[in-house]
N, C-alpha and C positions, 0 to 999 in steps of 0.2 A: 511416499504417501500421497494420496490424491488431494488436490486442492480442496480444503474443507467446505468451501462455498458450494462446490459441486455436490456435496452430500445432501444439500437441500433440494432434493428432487420434488416434483409436484406431490407425490405420495407422502413423502416425509413432511412436507409443509402442512398437508392436510391433517396428518396425525398430530403434529405439534400444536397446531391451532385448535384442534378439537380436544386434546387431552390436557395440554398445559394452558391453563387459562391466564397465566401471568408469567412474567420473568422472575427469576430468582437469582440473588447475588450469592456467589460462591468464591472461594479462594483456591487458586491453583498454584502450581510450582513449575518453573521452567527447568529444562534439562541442565542449565548451568547454576541453578539454585535460587534464583530470584522468585519471590512470591508475587502473584498477580491477582488483583481483584477482577473477577469475571462475571458474566451473566449467562445463565442457561435459560432456554435452550438455544442461545445464539451459537452459530456453527463454529466460528473461530474459537470461542470460549470452550466449547465442547471438545475440540481437538486438543487444545492446550491442557485442559483438565485431564483428559484421558491419556495423551501421549507425551505431555510436557513440551510439546513443540507443535508448530503447524507450518505448512508450506515448506516441504523438505527442500525443494529446489532453491528458493530464495534464502532459506537458512544456510544452505551450503555455500551460496554466493557470498553471504556475509562472512562465514567462517574462513573462507579462502581469500577474501579480498579486503576485509576491514581490518586494518592494522593499528597497533598502538600509536597514538599521537595524531591520527588524522581527524578530519572533520567529516561528519556524515550528515546528510539531509534525508530525513524520513518523511516523504510526502504521501499523505494518506496514512497517518500513524495509527488510526483506530484506537484500540485500548492500550497500545504501547509495547506489544511483543518485540517488534524489531527495534524500537527505541531502546528498550532495556538490553537487548542483545548487543546493539551497537555501543551502548554505554559501557557494558562489560568488556567489549573487545578493544575499544580505543583507550580505555583507562583515563586516569586523571590528566594525562598530557594531551588528550584529544577532546573533541566536542561533538555533541549530537544536537541537531536542530530539527524539531518535529513539528509537523503541520497537520492540524485536524480541525475542520470547520464546524462539524455538527456538535451541538451542545452536549448531548448525552454521551457520545463517544469521548469528547474532550474531557468531560467530568471524570470518567474512568481513567483516561490517559493521565490526568493530573494526579489522581490517587496513586497510580502505579509508578509514575516517574517524576512527580513534581518535586521530590526532595533530592534528586540526583544533582550533584554540583557540576557535573559535566554535561547536563542536558538543559536545553532551552526549549520550552514549549510555546508554540504559537497557535492561538485560537483563530486560525486563518485558513482560507482556501488558497490554492496556488493556481494561477492562470497565466495566460500569455501576457497580460498587462494588469496593472492595479485597477481596482474597481469594486463593484458589488455584484454578487451572483445570486441567482435564485437556485436553491439547492432542494433536492428531494430527500427528506428525512424519514426513514422507515421505522424509526424507534429502536430501542435497545435490542429487541429480539432479532431483527433483521438489519442491524446497523452495518453489516459488511456490504450491504447493497446501496448505502447512501451515495447519491450521485448527482451530477449536474444535469444530465439529460435522460436519465433512465438507466436501470441496471442492465448488465449483460446477462439477460435471462430470456427464456422463451416466453411467449404470450401466456401459455398455460401456467408457468411458474409465477409470472407477474400478477396473475389474477388474484393471488392470495395476499398481495402486498397492498397496504393502504398508506401511502406517504403523505406527509404534510409538507407544504412549501415554506421554506424559510429563506431569509435574506442573510447572506454571509459576506464579510469583507474578504477581498482577495488581493494577493500580491504576486508579482512575478519573481522568480528566483534571481534573475539578473538584478532587479531592483533591491531585493532583500540582501543580497550578498555584496553589493557594490562597495568596493574599497574596504570591506570588513572581513569577509569569510572566503576561504578557498576550499570548497568541498573536494574530498578525494573519492567519495562514494555517495551516490544518490539513489535512493529507492523510490520508485514511482508506482503507486497502486491506487488508482483513482477512478475506477469504473468507467473508462472510456475517454477521460480528459487528458490522456497521456500526450497526444500531439500538441495540445494547447500549452501544456506545461513545458514541453521541450522547446516550443517556439519562443517561450519567455525566458529561456536560459541559454540562448545562443552564445552570449559573451562568455558564460561560464564554460560551455562546451569547448570554445576556442582557446580560452586562456588556462583553464584548470585541468581539462581533459579527465574528468572524473569517470570512474567505473559507474555504470548505470544498470540497476536491476529494474526490469520493466515488465509489467503485466501485459499480456496479450489475450485476445479472444474476440472473435467476430460473431456478433449476434444481431447484425442489421439494426442497431440502435440509430434512430434518425440523428444526423449531424455528426456521427462518430466515424472518422475515416477508417478504412481497413487497417488491420494490424500491420500488414505488409508495408503500407505507406509510412507508418510510424517507424518501423524498423529501418526502412530505406532512408528516412530522414537522417538517422545516425550513421548509416553506412556511407552516405554521401559526405559526411563530415569526418571521415577517417576512422570509423569504428569497425570492429568485427563482432559478429553475433555468436553467442555460445548458449548451450542448453545443458541441463542436468539430465543425464540419461544413464541408467544402470549403475548408479553410484559414482559417476564421473562427470566432470564438466568438460564437454566436448564441443567442437565447432558445430554450429547450427546450419542446416540447409533450409533455405527460404521456402515458404509454402504460399500457395495462393489464398488459402483460408486457414484460420487458426482457431482451435478450441481454446478453452481456458488453459492458461499456462504462464510461465514466467521465463524470461530470457535475461542473459547477462550481456551487456554491450561494453566492450573494452576498447580503449584507444589503441591504434596500431603503433 
């Protein structure tokens, strides 16, 4: 299945903005049976409502590498699809730590996963070091694009988005986990801030060697390094890169330029 955020082409955005004057709350169900509070016409919500899942590649990474009893960090949790999937997979012997900085997305994340006893929700951004960040919040309808420096979209697509700037507290994963948590799997989906987050978890990478699901995509956003540099950061630290292709997780061949997608980085 195609990344649902890519479904928001310029034409579709124009139609949604013209026909749908407001966002609507709905309830969907995941393929493993959890109910989710969603917002339409938001793209991730539409995919979950229609297909009971989204992002086939990352879903398969979770199903193949998130095991009972481990600790999962979900960075960029959005409304909680992967938080709920991880909660289901790790069981009561495991733990899920979710990070979502924007208020609207966090509110739905809390509704969806706030009662799970094996989930800890963090209303925080994740960065290379602790501090406060200025975030771009595109509202519920386009919340999948909330970002630090601008979404991975063309200028034509971005013309339809009207963000508001908010201040959000940030933590590094090394600081957050220090002496307390040892993640076995980390999902990072943060609209271009992947390199900053990896820079702030070097101790965890060296000591815990977690599997890492990583979003990629090159759209020349100012200040965002090429995806190839982000991938090589992990390759240089003893990881191998894999992709989901034709129903299988296979070894990934590096590219000079990346479209939207997700990779799995596994320690050697």
